[in-house]
C-alpha positions as a Python dict, from the first residue, in 0.01 Angstrom:
ca = {
    (1, 'M'): (0, 0, 0),
    (2, 'A'): (-69, 358, 14),
    (3, 'L'): (-353, 591, 150),
    (4, 'W'): (-477, 901, 75),
    (5, 'S'): (-716, 1095, 292),
    (6, 'D'): (-917, 1452, 197),
    (7, 'L'): (-1013, 1505, 558),
    (8, 'D'): (-842, 1777, 761),
    (9, 'D'): (-847, 1540, 1141),
    (10, 'L'): (-547, 1489, 1287),
    (11, 'E'): (-540, 1118, 1120),
    (12, 'E'): (-234, 1047, 1096),
    (13, 'L'): (-199, 945, 1441),
    (14, 'E'): (-412, 670, 1377),
    (15, 'F'): (-239, 603, 1118),
    (16, 'E'): (56, 531, 1354),
    (17, 'F'): (-119, 391, 1592),
    (18, 'A'): (-346, 131, 1356),
    (19, 'M'): (62, 79, 1153),
    (20, 'K'): (159, -9, 1519),
    (21, 'D'): (-89, -197, 1616),
    (22, 'I'): (-34, -482, 1303),
    (23, 'R'): (375, -468, 1307),
    (24, 'S'): (247, -543, 1711),
    (25, 'D'): (-63, -808, 1626),
    (26, 'A'): (228, -976, 1341),
    (27, 'S'): (527, -1012, 1624),
    (28, 'I'): (337, -1226, 1903),
    (29, 'G'): (112, -1411, 1632),
    (30, 'I'): (-243, -1270, 1622),
    (31, 'R'): (-200, -1222, 1210),
    (32, 'Q'): (35, -1218, 925),
    (33, 'V'): (171, -905, 737),
    (34, 'P'): (263, -1124, 355),
    (35, 'D'): (576, -1073, 300),
    (36, 'A'): (581, -910, -47),
    (37, 'L'): (446, -576, 212),
    (38, 'L'): (684, -376, 246),
    (39, 'F'): (556, -59, 403),
    (40, 'C'): (263, 123, 378),
    (41, 'V'): (209, 526, 303),
    (42, 'F'): (-17, 733, 421),
    (43, 'G'): (-74, 1094, 319),
    (44, 'S'): (-372, 1379, 359),
    (45, 'D'): (-416, 1666, 286),
    (46, 'W'): (-366, 1852, 583),
    (47, 'F'): (27, 1945, 646),
    (48, 'N'): (159, 1879, 962),
    (49, 'P'): (391, 2213, 1117),
    (50, 'R'): (512, 2099, 1457),
    (51, 'R'): (687, 1798, 1200),
    (52, 'G'): (737, 1952, 817),
    (53, 'Q'): (525, 1626, 649),
    (54, 'Q'): (209, 1570, 479),
    (55, 'I'): (329, 1197, 390),
    (56, 'Y'): (382, 941, 631),
    (57, 'T'): (558, 563, 559),
    (58, 'E'): (537, 271, 835),
    (59, 'S'): (747, -36, 804),
    (60, 'F'): (570, -350, 825),
    (61, 'Q'): (935, -532, 797),
    (62, 'Q'): (1307, -477, 766),
    (63, 'L'): (1370, -318, 493),
    (64, 'S'): (1638, -274, 237),
    (65, 'Q'): (1782, -130, -85),
    (66, 'P'): (1595, 37, -250),
    (67, 'F'): (1302, 21, -56),
    (68, 'L'): (1456, 182, 190),
    (69, 'N'): (1567, 490, 43),
    (70, 'W'): (1238, 517, -55),
    (71, 'A'): (1053, 530, 245),
    (72, 'E'): (1311, 785, 411),
    (73, 'D'): (1274, 1041, 63),
    (74, 'L'): (868, 937, 143),
    (75, 'R'): (870, 1070, 512),
    (76, 'G'): (1081, 1404, 375),
    (77, 'L'): (723, 1543, 180),
}
């Protein structure tokens, strides 16, 4: 799943918290994450100079190759 925002807010924090909530809910049985949903990518026009990134990824499952490399590569953008 890929999401893009053209707002200049600190939405990457909201994205990170939302993805952690989804994973937490799935781990205790509140909601189910589809098996085919491996990770989510979020990007925005705002560049985070502290982290040096503009694209963020959060995994919903333990990733194997090639998906692990894809997620790591995206984190570096």
